[in-house]
C-alpha positions in Angstrom: 59.5 -2.9 -97.1 63.4 -1.7 -96.1 65.1 -5.3 -97.4 68.4 -4.8 -98.8 68.0 -8.4 -100.4 65.1 -10.6 -100.6 65.8 -14.6 -101.4 64.6 -16.9 -103.9 62.5 -18.7 -101.5 62.5 -16.2 -98.8 58.3 -15.8 -97.6 56.6 -12.5 -98.7 54.9 -12.3 -94.7 57.5 -13.6 -92.9 59.4 -10.7 -94.3 56.2 -8.6 -92.4 54.7 -8.1 -96.1 50.9 -7.2 -95.7 47.9 -7.5 -97.9 48.1 -4.3 -99.1 52.0 -4.6 -100.6 50.7 -8.2 -101.9 48.2 -5.7 -104.2 51.1 -3.4 -105.1 53.0 -6.7 -105.8 50.5 -8.6 -108.0 49.9 -4.8 -109.5 54.0 -4.8 -110.5 53.8 -7.7 -111.9 50.8 -7.0 -114.2 52.2 -3.9 -115.8 56.0 -4.4 -115.9 55.6 -8.2 -117.2 52.2 -8.0 -118.7 50.4 -11.0 -117.1 47.8 -10.6 -114.8 47.8 -12.8 -111.7 45.0 -12.8 -109.1 46.0 -11.6 -105.8 45.6 -15.1 -104.5 48.3 -15.9 -106.5 51.1 -14.6 -103.7 49.1 -16.2 -101.0 49.6 -20.0 -102.8 53.0 -18.8 -103.9 54.3 -16.3 -101.8 58.3 -16.8 -102.7 59.9 -14.8 -105.5 60.0 -18.9 -106.3 56.7 -19.2 -106.4 55.4 -16.3 -107.9 58.0 -17.4 -110.8 55.9 -20.6 -111.6 52.8 -19.1 -111.6 53.8 -16.5 -114.4 55.5 -18.7 -116.2 52.8 -20.8 -116.5 50.7 -17.7 -117.0 52.0 -16.9 -120.6 51.9 -20.7 -121.3 49.6 -21.1 -124.5 46.5 -23.0 -123.1 44.8 -25.9 -124.7 48.3 -27.6 -126.4 47.0 -30.4 -128.2 49.5 -33.1 -127.6 51.5 -35.1 -130.5 49.7 -38.1 -129.1 46.5 -37.6 -129.5 43.7 -38.3 -132.2 41.4 -35.6 -133.6 37.6 -36.3 -133.0 38.4 -38.4 -129.9 36.9 -37.6 -126.5 
């Protein structure tokens, strides 16, 4: 993209990002951070800050049962 510095809240598409570059960014996230996100993630959250939140959410364990929940109750 030829940009030396990108801010946390700069929009990927406003910086002339396109779908091909988006796919490359998502592949890089997967290879560097070992987190697989769908391509749609960059469209939903087109900033560094937004993608960071998506990566954090993908790394959190699913179905964590809280201490206040009783076993067996539906």
